[in-house]
PALUM-463336 format. One record per residue (C-alpha): residue in one letter; x, y, z. Coordinates in steps of 0.1 Angstrom, whole numbers, padded with zeros to 4 digits, always signed. Layout:
% residues N
AXYZ/...
***
This chain:
% residues 351
M-0124+0181+0098/P-0096+0179+0071/Y-0108+0170+0036/D-0088+0137+0038/T-0105+0124+0069/I-0141+0112+0076/P-0160+0106+0108/V-0150+0073+0123/R-0169+0045+0107/T-0195+0026+0128/G-0178-0004+0145/E-0143+0010+0141/E-0143+0034+0170/L-0114+0037+0194/N-0115+0036+0232/E-0111+0074+0234/K-0109+0075+0272/A-0080+0050+0272/L-0063+0067+0243/H-0066+0101+0260/D-0050+0089+0292/Y-0022+0071+0272/L-0014+0103+0252/E-0014+0124+0283/R+0012+0101+0299/H+0035+0098+0269/I+0033+0130+0248/E+0041+0163+0264/Q+0021+0184+0240/A-0010+0162+0244/N-0033+0180+0268/G-0070+0189+0268/E-0097+0173+0247/L-0091+0144+0223/T-0107+0144+0189/V-0104+0114+0165/S-0113+0112+0128/Q-0105+0085+0103/F-0087+0083+0070/G-0113+0066+0049/A-0094+0055+0018/G-0076+0024+0031/H-0089-0011+0028/S-0067-0029+0053/N-0052-0014+0084/L-0073+0012+0102/T-0057+0047+0103/Y-0069+0077+0123/E-0060+0113+0128/I-0057+0121+0166/K-0057+0156+0180/M-0051+0165+0216/G-0040+0200+0227/E-0010+0210+0205/F-0004+0174+0194/V-0016+0161+0160/G-0006+0126+0150/V-0017+0095+0130/L-0026+0062+0147/R-0025+0029+0128/R-0039-0004+0141/P-0048-0037+0124/P-0083-0044+0110/L-0110-0058+0132/G-0113-0095+0137/P-0088-0123+0131/V-0060-0115+0107/A-0038-0137+0085/P-0006-0150+0101/K+0023-0124+0100/A+0000-0098+0085/H-0007-0064+0099/D+0024-0064+0121/M+0023-0030+0137/E+0056-0034+0155/R+0074-0044+0124/E+0061-0014+0104/Y+0070+0009+0133/R+0106-0005+0134/I+0108-0001+0096/L+0098+0036+0098/Q+0124+0041+0126/A+0151+0029+0102/V+0138+0044+0069/H+0128+0079+0081/P+0164+0090+0087/I+0176+0080+0052/F+0144+0087+0031/D+0126+0119+0039/K+0093+0108+0024/A+0088+0083+0051/P+0069+0097+0082/K+0086+0098+0116/P+0073+0072+0140/I+0066+0084+0175/L+0052+0056+0198/Y+0045+0019+0196/E+0021+0001+0220/E+0019-0037+0220/G-0007-0042+0247/N-0044-0044+0246/L-0051-0007+0254/L-0071-0004+0222/G-0078-0041+0217/A-0048-0046+0194/P-0012-0033+0190/F-0009+0002+0174/F+0016+0028+0166/I+0016+0066+0163/M+0035+0086+0137/E+0038+0122+0127/R+0009+0139+0107/R+0020+0151+0073/Y-0001+0175+0052/G-0006+0176+0015/V-0028+0162-0012/V-0035+0125-0019/L-0043+0121-0056/D-0065+0090-0056/T-0092+0094-0082/E-0091+0130-0092/F-0074+0164-0088/P-0088+0188-0063/T-0116+0211-0076/G-0103+0241-0094/V-0069+0226-0104/D-0059+0229-0140/A-0049+0193-0145/S-0028+0197-0177/E-0011+0168-0196/A+0022+0183-0186/M+0013+0180-0149/A+0002+0144-0154/K+0034+0136-0172/R+0055+0152-0144/L+0036+0133-0118/S+0043+0101-0136/E+0080+0110-0136/T+0079+0117-0099/M+0064+0083-0092/V+0089+0065-0112/D+0119+0085-0100/T+0109+0081-0063/L+0106+0043-0067/A+0141+0042-0084/E+0155+0064-0056/L+0140+0041-0029/H+0156+0011-0046/S+0190+0028-0046/L+0192+0034-0009/E+0221+0019+0010/Y+0204-0003+0035/Q+0232-0027+0044/S+0247-0007+0072/S+0214+0001+0089/N+0188-0018+0109/L+0170-0024+0076/A+0194-0052+0067/N+0176-0075+0091/I+0140-0070+0079/G+0141-0095+0051/K+0160-0124+0035/P+0168-0116-0001/E+0180-0151-0010/G+0151-0171-0024/F+0128-0141-0022/M+0106-0147-0052/E+0103-0184-0045/R+0090-0176-0010/Q+0067-0149-0023/V+0051-0172-0049/Y+0045-0201-0026/G+0036-0178+0003/W+0009-0160-0017/I-0005-0192-0031/K-0010-0204+0005/R-0025-0171+0016/F-0049-0171-0014/D-0060-0207-0007/R-0065-0200+0030/A-0089-0171+0022/L-0107-0188-0007/T-0145-0186-0008/D-0170-0206-0029/D-0177-0176-0052/V-0141-0171-0063/E-0122-0193-0088/S-0091-0212-0076/G-0066-0197-0101/E-0048-0231-0105/G-0034-0223-0139/V-0019-0190-0128/K-0004-0207-0097/Q+0013-0235-0117/W+0026-0210-0142/L+0042-0189-0115/V+0057-0219-0098/H+0074-0229-0131/H+0086-0195-0140/I+0103-0182-0108/P+0133-0161-0119/R+0168-0164-0103/D+0176-0141-0075/S+0185-0106-0087/N+0202-0078-0069/S+0182-0070-0037/A+0169-0036-0026/L+0147-0020+0000/I+0113-0024-0015/H+0080-0007-0004/Y+0058-0034-0020/D+0026-0013-0019/Y+0037+0016-0041/K+0008+0035-0056/M-0006+0069-0061/N-0029+0069-0031/N-0001+0059-0008/A+0017+0090-0017/L+0013+0126-0005/F+0019+0156-0027/D+0027+0192-0020/E-0004+0214-0020/Q+0016+0241-0039/D+0032+0217-0064/Y+0013+0185-0071/T+0043+0170-0088/K+0064+0171-0056/M+0060+0141-0033/V+0062+0150+0004/G+0051+0117+0019/L+0049+0079+0013/F+0028+0058+0036/D+0018+0022+0043/W+0051+0005+0049/E+0038-0027+0063/M+0049-0049+0034/T+0083-0033+0031/T+0112-0057+0030/I+0146-0065+0014/G+0138-0082-0018/D+0137-0081-0056/P+0131-0045-0068/L+0114-0058-0100/A+0087-0073-0078/D+0082-0038-0064/L+0080-0024-0099/G+0055-0051-0108/V+0033-0042-0079/A+0035-0005-0088/L+0025-0013-0124/S-0004-0035-0113/Y-0019-0004-0096/W-0011+0019-0125/I-0044+0018-0144/E-0047+0031-0180/P-0078+0046-0197/N-0083+0017-0220/D-0080-0010-0193/S-0111-0031-0186/P-0139-0017-0165/Y-0131-0042-0137/L-0095-0030-0135/R-0106+0007-0137/N-0134+0003-0112/G-0124-0026-0091/L-0119-0007-0058/G-0143+0021-0065/K-0139+0051-0088/P-0113+0048-0115/P-0078+0058-0103/I-0065+0092-0113/T-0040+0076-0138/S-0069+0064-0160/A-0091+0095-0156/Y-0068+0123-0170/D-0047+0126-0202/G-0010+0128-0199/F-0002+0100-0174/Y+0024+0075-0184/T+0013+0041-0198/R+0027+0011-0179/E+0052+0006-0207/Q+0065+0042-0203/F+0066+0038-0165/M+0087+0006-0169/Q+0110+0020-0195/R+0118+0052-0175/Y+0124+0030-0144/A+0149+0009-0165/E+0167+0041-0175/K+0168+0055-0140/S+0178+0023-0122/G+0198+0006-0149/R+0179-0027-0143/D+0169-0052-0169/V+0131-0053-0173/T+0129-0080-0199/Q+0113-0105-0174/M+0085-0081-0164/D+0058-0105-0177/F+0065-0128-0147/Y+0066-0099-0122/M+0034-0084-0136/T+0016-0118-0135/F+0027-0123-0099/A+0017-0088-0090/Y-0019-0094-0103/F-0020-0127-0084/K-0007-0111-0053/L-0033-0083-0056/A-0060-0109-0060/G-0048-0125-0028/I-0048-0092-0009/V-0083-0084-0021/Q-0095-0119-0014/Q-0083-0117+0022/I-0103-0085+0026/Y-0133-0101+0010/Y-0129-0132+0033/R-0131-0110+0063/Y-0163-0094+0050/R-0178-0128+0043/Q-0169-0140+0078/G-0187-0110+0093/Q-0154-0096+0107/T-0161-0062+0091/N-0193-0045+0080/D-0177-0022+0055/K-0200-0022+0025/R-0171-0013+0002/F-0160-0049+0004/K-0193-0064-0009/G-0188-0078-0044/M-0150-0078-0042/N-0151-0115-0053/H-0158-0103-0088/F-0127-0081-0087/V-0107-0111-0075/N-0119-0132-0104/H-0110-0104-0129/L-0075-0100-0114/L-0069-0137-0119/Q-0080-0133-0155/Q-0056-0104-0159/A-0028-0126-0145/R-0037-0153-0170/E-0036-0128-0199/T-0003-0113-0188/A+0012-0148-0186/G-0001-0157-0220/L-0024-0185-0207/
***
């Protein structure tokens, strides 16, 4: 089993007989025995490696149980990849989409890419120098700026979002999502909500945005860890404010001196806080400004919103755990992380 996959978690198994027959019908190279393993790092959609004969692919499906309205839209992510892959080589090629109940939910299959996911540490034996960490930081910034520079207007991507009023819809939408998933052991965040509502910036130039841009959604070359060879999890992608995308990226970019809750909120500290040489958030932001030519003077708003949005995402996951829709023990105690993200949002806003 590859080092980036694990045995399928209990309760998250696929109907392998149905999947075997489906692959046999639709993919020429798929013949013989089917083997399934799971990518264990994600907290939302379920992602599996599937092998059958000469075929190796990746299958994505929504999490178990009820999901938030408009969330985990497999067909939308599949269509986005169809449009992005030809113009952005780091996006994987989609292969098949199935909307029926074959596996109990819609799913899609995409190509399997190989490389290294740098989540919390470098692989054993790697000389992780400060120069390597600096170059990795530059790669992350430059790739984000490259994505935001893509000409999407003449492609199918032009129809995936509505750039007018983007931040207003985002603020009110995430307030609704947060409130819908609120549990009795999480604070309401009223002060942050009101601050965001009263500080929504005017519409800026729109761009294709990933909206979940972080180290562990990227894949790096095994021979050169500073070269990105894949970027995954395109479910939140839309046409919108690129500074919102930058804010999300910065909210995931943890520094060594950040609070323990930020550093350990989703498990082990992220790699950016564990090794010397990685950019600070300020350095990340300034290089992005240089590469993109965009004004970053309003980033306090975008960072505050990003922390609130992340609190909403984590709260939705925690809500599913509280409701018994998942037994994944990683989600126990996420309420504390939500409360700390709300505190981080308050501090960023100056409240």
